[in-house]
N, C-alpha and C positions, 0 to 999 in steps of 0.2 A: 501493500499500499503502500500509495506516494500519495504526503499533505505538503499542501503549502497554506502558503501565510505570506498574503499578500500586502504591500504598505511599506508609507516609507520611512517609518523609523515611530511616530507615535508614541506618545504613552498610551493605548490603546491597542495597538499594531502587539506591544511587550506583553498587553497583557493577552494577547487573543493565546503568543507564540506561551505562553506558560500554562495555560489554560489546557491548550490541543497537548503537550509533553505532559503534562501532570497526565489526561483522560488516556494516550498512550502508558504514560508506563504502572497504571491502577485495571488495565484493562490486558496489562502484561503481551500486546501483541507485535508484531514485528512493525514502523514503518519510517520509511527518510520524510523525514520534517525538515524541510527549508526555508528559507522567509525569500522572496522575491521586493525588492526594494526599486527594480528601477521600471520608473517610472511607463515608461514604451510596453516593456512586457506587460505591468499591469492593465491597459487599456487594451490591449490586444484582444489580452481576457475580458470585455468590455463590462471591467469593472468601474464604478466611476464614481462612487464610494467608499471607501479604508475602514476602518482594516474590512482584508476579504477573506473563507479557509474552498482553497482547490482539493477535493480529493478525486484521489485519478488523473487530473486532466481539467476536470465539472465544479464547478462553480456553487458552490451547497452555502455561502452568507453572504452575503457582503451588507458592507453599512453598519457592523454592530456586535459585539464582544460575544463569544455565548459564557454561560458558563461550563466550568469543565463535566458535568452531572448530562450539557444536551449535545455538546460533542462524541462524552458514550456513550450518547443511544445516535447520533450519523454514524458514527464510525463500527458499531454496533451492524446498524442495518443489510 
């Protein structure tokens, strides 16, 4: 599973990263977590509001922070 956090490094982006890392750790799954900070790449995804979350190349969230529990539900699907 590839998880990408899209954002330029704002506090919300950093918090989403922390929540994603915690969710992956609690679920004990193998996932590659990366940050996309290049604004051109973020726009290529069609994202207009950050932070955004992509799982395996598909945007599942844009413009808000999800809690660790909400992220766990999305990842488990």
